C-alpha positions as CSV (number, residue, x, y, z in Angstrom):
1,X,0.0,0.1,0.0
2,X,1.0,3.6,-0.7
3,X,0.8,6.7,1.6
4,X,0.3,4.8,4.8
5,X,-0.6,7.2,7.5
6,X,-2.0,4.9,10.3
7,X,-0.7,1.7,12.0
8,X,-3.4,0.5,14.3
9,X,-1.7,-2.7,15.5
10,X,1.5,-2.6,17.3
11,X,2.9,-4.4,20.5
12,X,5.4,-2.9,23.2
13,X,7.3,-4.3,26.1
14,X,4.2,-4.2,28.1
15,X,3.1,-7.4,26.2
16,X,5.3,-9.3,23.9
17,X,7.0,-6.6,22.0
18,X,10.7,-5.7,22.2
19,X,10.4,-1.9,22.0
20,X,9.2,0.5,24.7
21,X,6.3,2.8,24.0
22,X,8.8,5.7,23.6
23,X,10.9,3.9,21.2
24,X,7.8,3.0,19.2
25,X,6.7,6.5,19.0
26,X,10.0,7.8,17.8
27,X,10.2,5.1,15.2
28,X,6.7,6.0,13.8
29,X,7.7,9.7,13.7
30,X,10.7,8.8,11.7
31,X,8.7,6.6,9.3
32,X,6.0,9.1,8.7
33,X,3.2,7.4,10.6
34,X,0.9,10.1,12.2
35,X,-1.8,8.0,13.7
36,X,-1.3,4.9,15.6
37,X,-2.5,2.4,18.3
38,X,-0.5,0.2,20.6
39,X,-2.6,-2.9,21.1
40,X,-0.8,-4.9,23.8
41,X,-2.4,-8.3,24.7
42,X,-5.0,-7.9,27.3
43,X,-3.2,-5.0,28.8
44,X,-3.7,-1.2,29.3
45,X,-0.2,-0.4,30.6
46,X,0.7,1.4,27.4
47,X,-2.2,4.0,27.5
48,X,-0.6,6.7,29.6
49,X,2.8,6.4,28.0
50,X,1.2,6.3,24.4
51,X,-0.7,9.5,25.2
52,X,2.3,11.3,26.7
53,X,4.9,10.3,24.0
54,X,2.4,11.1,21.1
55,X,1.8,14.6,22.4
56,X,5.5,15.2,22.6
57,X,6.2,14.0,19.0
58,X,3.0,15.5,17.4
59,X,1.4,12.1,16.8
60,X,-2.1,11.0,17.2
61,X,-2.6,8.1,19.6
62,X,-5.7,5.8,19.9
63,X,-5.9,3.5,23.1
64,X,-6.2,-0.1,22.0
65,X,-6.0,-3.7,23.3
66,X,-5.8,-7.0,21.5
67,X,-8.0,-9.5,23.4
68,X,-7.5,-13.2,23.4
69,X,-10.8,-15.0,22.8
70,X,-12.0,-18.4,21.7
71,X,-14.6,-19.2,19.1
72,X,-15.3,-22.9,18.2
73,X,-12.2,-24.0,20.3
74,X,-10.0,-21.9,18.1
75,X,-8.1,-18.7,19.4
76,X,-9.5,-15.5,18.0
77,X,-8.0,-12.1,18.6
78,X,-10.3,-9.1,18.8
79,X,-8.8,-5.6,18.8
80,X,-10.5,-2.9,21.1
81,X,-10.2,0.7,20.3
82,X,-12.0,3.2,22.6
83,X,-12.0,6.3,24.8
84,X,-13.5,4.7,28.1
85,X,-10.2,3.7,29.5
86,X,-11.5,3.7,33.0
87,X,-14.3,1.2,32.1
88,X,-12.1,-1.1,30.2
89,X,-9.5,-1.0,33.1
90,X,-12.0,-2.3,35.5
91,X,-12.8,-5.1,33.1
92,X,-9.1,-6.1,32.8
93,X,-8.8,-6.1,36.6
94,X,-11.7,-8.6,36.8
95,X,-9.8,-10.9,34.2
96,X,-6.6,-10.4,36.1
97,X,-8.2,-11.5,39.3
98,X,-9.6,-14.6,37.6
99,X,-6.1,-15.5,36.5
100,X,-4.8,-15.0,40.0
101,X,-7.5,-17.1,41.6
102,X,-6.7,-19.9,39.1
103,X,-3.0,-19.9,40.3
104,X,-4.1,-20.0,44.1
105,X,-6.2,-23.1,43.2
106,X,-3.0,-24.8,41.8
107,X,-1.2,-23.7,45.0
108,X,-3.8,-25.4,47.1
109,X,-3.4,-28.6,45.0
110,X,0.3,-28.5,45.3
111,X,-0.1,-28.9,49.1
112,X,-1.3,-32.6,48.4
113,X,2.4,-33.2,47.2
114,X,3.9,-31.5,50.2
115,X,4.7,-28.5,48.1
116,X,3.8,-25.4,50.1
117,X,4.1,-22.0,48.1
118,X,3.9,-18.7,49.9
119,X,1.7,-16.3,48.2
120,X,4.2,-13.4,49.0
121,X,6.8,-15.3,46.9
122,X,4.5,-15.3,44.0
123,X,3.7,-11.6,44.3
124,X,7.5,-11.0,44.3
125,X,8.2,-13.1,41.4
126,X,5.6,-11.5,39.3
127,X,6.2,-7.9,40.4
128,X,7.0,-6.7,36.9
129,X,4.4,-8.6,35.1
130,X,0.7,-7.7,34.2
131,X,-0.6,-10.8,36.1
132,X,0.5,-13.9,37.8
133,X,0.8,-17.1,35.7
134,X,2.1,-20.6,35.7
135,X,5.7,-19.6,34.8
136,X,5.8,-17.4,38.0
137,X,4.6,-20.4,39.9
138,X,7.1,-22.7,38.4
139,X,10.1,-20.3,39.1
140,X,9.0,-20.1,42.7
141,X,8.9,-23.9,42.9
142,X,12.5,-24.0,41.6
143,X,13.8,-21.3,43.9
144,X,12.2,-23.0,46.9
145,X,13.8,-26.4,46.0
146,X,10.6,-28.4,45.3
147,X,11.7,-29.1,41.7
148,X,15.0,-28.9,39.9
149,X,13.7,-27.1,36.8
150,X,10.8,-25.4,35.2
151,X,10.5,-28.3,32.9
152,X,9.9,-30.7,35.9
153,X,7.4,-28.3,37.5
154,X,5.3,-28.4,34.4
155,X,5.8,-32.0,33.5
156,X,5.1,-33.4,37.0
157,X,2.6,-30.8,38.5
158,X,1.3,-27.9,36.7
159,X,1.4,-28.6,32.9
160,X,-1.7,-29.2,31.0
161,X,-3.6,-32.3,32.4
162,X,-1.1,-32.7,35.1
163,X,-2.4,-33.4,38.8
164,X,-2.2,-29.7,39.9
165,X,-3.4,-28.2,36.6
166,X,-6.3,-25.8,36.7
167,X,-7.7,-24.8,33.3
168,X,-7.9,-21.1,32.6
169,X,-11.1,-19.3,32.0
170,X,-11.6,-18.7,28.3
171,X,-13.5,-15.7,27.1
172,X,-15.7,-16.2,24.0
173,X,-15.7,-13.8,21.1
174,X,-19.3,-12.7,21.9
175,X,-18.5,-12.0,25.5
176,X,-15.5,-9.8,24.5
177,X,-17.4,-7.9,21.8
178,X,-20.3,-7.4,24.2
179,X,-17.9,-6.0,26.8
180,X,-16.2,-3.7,24.3
181,X,-19.6,-2.3,23.2
182,X,-20.7,-2.0,26.9
183,X,-17.7,0.5,27.2
184,X,-18.6,2.2,23.9
185,X,-15.5,0.8,22.1
186,X,-14.7,-0.3,18.6
187,X,-14.4,-4.2,18.2
188,X,-12.4,-5.4,15.3
189,X,-11.5,-8.9,14.1
190,X,-7.7,-9.2,13.9
191,X,-5.6,-11.0,11.3
192,X,-8.6,-13.2,10.2
193,X,-6.2,-15.7,8.3
194,X,-4.3,-16.6,11.5
195,X,-5.4,-19.9,12.9
196,X,-7.7,-20.0,9.8
197,X,-10.3,-18.0,11.7
198,X,-11.6,-16.8,8.3
199,X,-13.3,-20.2,8.0
200,X,-16.2,-18.9,10.3
201,X,-15.8,-15.2,9.6
202,X,-19.5,-14.8,8.9
203,X,-20.4,-16.2,12.3
204,X,-18.1,-13.5,13.9
205,X,-19.6,-10.8,11.7
206,X,-23.0,-12.0,13.0
207,X,-21.8,-11.6,16.6
208,X,-21.6,-7.9,16.0
209,X,-18.0,-6.7,15.4
210,X,-17.4,-3.2,14.0
211,X,-14.6,-3.9,11.6
212,X,-12.1,-6.2,10.0
213,X,-8.3,-5.9,10.0
214,X,-7.9,-6.1,6.3
215,X,-4.6,-4.7,5.8
216,X,-2.0,-6.9,7.6
217,X,1.5,-8.2,6.6
218,X,-0.1,-11.7,7.0
219,X,-2.5,-11.1,4.1
220,X,-1.8,-11.5,0.5
221,X,-3.7,-9.5,-2.2
222,X,-6.3,-12.3,-2.5
223,X,-7.0,-12.2,1.2
224,X,-7.1,-8.4,1.2
225,X,-9.7,-8.3,-1.6
226,X,-11.7,-11.0,0.1
227,X,-11.7,-9.3,3.4
228,X,-12.3,-5.9,1.9
229,X,-15.4,-7.3,0.1
230,X,-16.8,-8.8,3.3
231,X,-16.3,-5.6,5.3
232,X,-18.0,-3.6,2.5
233,X,-20.9,-5.9,2.1
234,X,-21.5,-6.0,5.9
235,X,-21.0,-2.1,6.5
236,X,-18.0,-2.7,8.6
237,X,-15.0,-0.5,8.8
238,X,-11.6,-1.5,7.5
239,X,-8.6,-1.3,9.5
240,X,-4.9,-2.4,9.4
241,X,-1.5,-2.4,11.0
242,X,1.9,-4.0,11.0
243,X,1.4,-6.2,14.1
244,X,5.0,-5.0,14.6
245,X,6.6,-6.7,17.7
246,X,10.2,-5.2,17.3
247,X,11.6,-8.1,15.5
248,X,13.6,-7.0,12.5
249,X,13.2,-3.7,10.7
250,X,9.8,-1.8,10.9
251,X,7.8,-2.0,7.8
252,X,5.1,0.6,7.1
253,X,1.8,-1.2,7.0
254,X,-1.7,0.0,7.8
255,X,-4.2,2.6,6.4
256,X,-4.0,5.3,3.9
257,X,-5.8,8.6,4.4
258,X,-9.1,7.4,2.8
259,X,-9.3,4.2,4.9
260,X,-8.2,5.9,8.0
261,X,-10.9,8.6,7.6
262,X,-13.5,5.6,7.8
263,X,-12.1,4.6,11.2
264,X,-11.8,8.0,12.5
265,X,-15.4,8.9,11.7
266,X,-16.5,6.0,13.9
267,X,-14.0,6.9,16.5
268,X,-15.1,10.4,17.0
269,X,-18.7,9.4,17.4
270,X,-18.0,7.3,20.4
């Protein structure tokens, strides 16, 4: 695509990206991208830094999140764009607490194997993370001498289907789209060809998404034409972005002025 002005799908160090928010903003400025969104996985930690750094550099920032959801036992990513940061923050806190309760259940099950884990050790291990997960529990088990390695912790106790494993709560596409709309946000289906989600794209459109991520480095021209047609026929907005994680050189990918205007018209009416 020519004349790219907006990249609405980027990841920072607050999830699985390699660049800080400040580094991303400086890179976008240098590459001529004016409008952007940092869409970290299930995280709002980029919001404040995104706003501050964009103002300093004359960029326009749109708060965003990439939510992990499930539809027909397949992982589907839904992008949120919105202004109600306070509301979405509360929702993420609820999900964060659900993940913590899951780990506490595993801690209780470990007691049956004479493995006693102190919650304070878990908090310390996860102090720089968005939430507490199995890797943190495994590291505490190693440090306390209950297992010799992370591999042993997972293979004997907390790996999938092991005796102390507790399944995580999965959120459906419908639950997530409804939550985004509850807080007056825009819900967009991300990279539909990943995990072959495009197989049931009509079902996801029927759930009530507002747009489709058409322009992605993961899509070839046939994919782009197909998705663009789907969006047009269903009165959905078209979005796009690089899905940049900091690996390799940044490639400009996203929306030109015309497609961005479509997104912005929906945004300003939120």
